[in-house]
N, C-alpha and C positions, 0 to 999 in steps of 0.2 A: 083565108086557109082552106085547102082542098081537103077532100075525105081521106086521101092517102096520107097527108101530113097529120091529120087528126089521129089516124090509127097509130102513128109512130109515137105519139106522145102519150097515148092511153096505155099506160102500163099496169098489168096486174099487181095487186098488192103482194109484197113479199111474204111468204108463209113463215110461220115460227119454226117449222122443221122443214128442211129441203135437202134433197139427194139428187146428185147428177146421174146416178144409176136409173136407167130407164125401167129396170124390173122392180125398183123400190115402191112402195105404196106412198112415199113422200116425194115422188118425182112429179113435178108440175111442169109439162111442156111448154106452156104459154109463158112462164117466167124465163125460160132459156132462149126465148126469141130476142131478148134484150141482153146487154152486157151488165153482169152482176159483179159487184165487189163485195169482199168480206174483210172486215177489220177485226182481228183477234188480239186482244189486249193491246190495243192502240197501234197495231201494225198491220198494213194491208198484207193479205196472204192470197197468193195465186194458186196454191196447191190443194185447196179445201174440197174434199169429195162430198161432204155432208156437214150440215150443221143444225143445231138447235139453239135458239136464242134464249128460251125460257129456262132451259136446264143448264146453260152456259157451257156447251162443249163444241168441238169440231172434230171431224175425222180427217186425217191427212195420211198419205202413203208413207209407209216406213222404208224409205230408201227404195232400192229396186227389188226388194223382196216381194215374191208372188205367192198367193195361196195355192191350194191344190187344184183350182179351177182356172188358174192363170190369171186371176184378177190381182191388182195390187193389194198387199197386206196394209190394213189401215189400222193406225192407233188413234185413240181418243185423248185429246188434249182439252183440259178444263179451263175456263177463263171467261173474260168478258167478250161476247160476240156481238158485232154489229153488221147487219147486210144492207147494202144500198145499190141503187142503180148508178152506173157510171155515165 
């Protein structure tokens, strides 16, 4: 195995709390270099903006509604959260 192949398999550990917003203190750039999946209450979700495994919640956009800064308005859903690499 070459060094480039080894770097692709070495993935950082998924954090307990992660956000896709680069302005958030919970944003980890190294994690987003890989394809991440989120399973919420047993179903795969593709619209998760932020999650916390220990507290059991995800934040997802509320339709096409935007906040006053032009960002999607997020709602918090509570349940069982699982994060994994695809």
